[in-house]
N, C-alpha and C positions, 0 to 999 in steps of 0.2 A: 371647149378645151381644144388645145392645139394638137395637131398630129404628132408633134414632138413629145408632148406629155403622154399621149396614147401609146406611142412607140416605146417610151421608157417603161410604162406599165406592162406592156406586152413583153418587153425584154426581161423584166423582173419575173413575170409569170413563166416565161420559157425556162429561165434559170431554175426556178423552183421545181417545175415539172421534171426537168432533166435530172436534177439531183434526187428527187423522190424516186424516179424510175430506176436510177442507178443504186438505190438503197444506200446513198452516200450521206449518212447521218451528219458527219462534220460539215459536209458541203451544204446541207440544208441549214444547219445551225448558223453557218457563216452568212446566210442571207437575212438573218434576223438580228435585231438589237438584243443586247444581253437581258433586257427586261421585257421582251416581247411576250405576247399571249396568243395562243390558239384556243379559241372556244369552239368546241365541237359537240353540240347536243346529241348527235347520233352515237357518240361514245359515252355520253353522260358525264363528260369531264371537260375541264379547262386545263391547258398545259402552259406552264409559266417558265420563262427564261430558257436558256440553252439546254439545261438538264431536262426540263419538261418537254421541250420540242424534240429532243433526242429520244425520249421515251415514246412520244407520239409516232415518230418515224419507225422506230424499232418494232413497236407493238402493232401498228395498224397498216404500215406499208411493207416493211420487210417481213413481218410475221404472217401476213396474209398474202404475200406476193402480189401486192397491189400495183397495177399499172395505171397510170393516169394519162388521159388523152385530152388535150385542149379542144374545147368546142367553140367558145366565144368569150369576148371581153367587152364590158361596158365601162367607159370612163365615168366615174361618179363625181369627179371634181375633188379638190382638196387632197390630192395624192391617194385617192381611193379608187378601187376598181371592183367590179363584180365579174368573177370568172365562172363560166359554166364548164364543167369537166365531166368526163366519163371515167368511172373507176371500174376496173375488172380485176378479179383475183380469186382466191380460194372461196370467197363468199358468193361469187356470181358477178353480176353487173349492177351498178347503181349510177345515177346521174347526180352530181353534186354541184353546190354553189359555194364559192369562196369569195367573201367580201374582204378585200385586202386594204390595208392602210400602210403606207410607206413614209419614211422620214425624208428629209432633204438629201440624204446620201443614198437614197434608193433602197435602204434596208427595211424589211417588214417590221412594223411595230405591233401589228395586230392582224389576225385573220379570224373571221367568223365563218366557220364551216358548217354546212348542213347538207342533207340530202334533199333532192326535190321530191 
């Protein structure tokens, strides 16, 4: 992959992390397509569309005062990336993996999230 693609993936990741850390639910939702899915086995649920993504942010980020810190990114090709992040909040600390898929406009269409 080109560094331009990797830069675009990192820019999208930075925007997502910044919005999550600001507990900016509309800002997070704006980074996703209207039919996007976040699948997070650590919560036992999938979150669909802007309403589901809003619930995810409110419940697991705002609700637990979660702060996300970028650790690394791997370009997986085909507009996909694997992010490693550090989560801290009312629950303690966890390391997570987010496998993201974006569309041609740079909006997330899917995130598969899990803890390491």
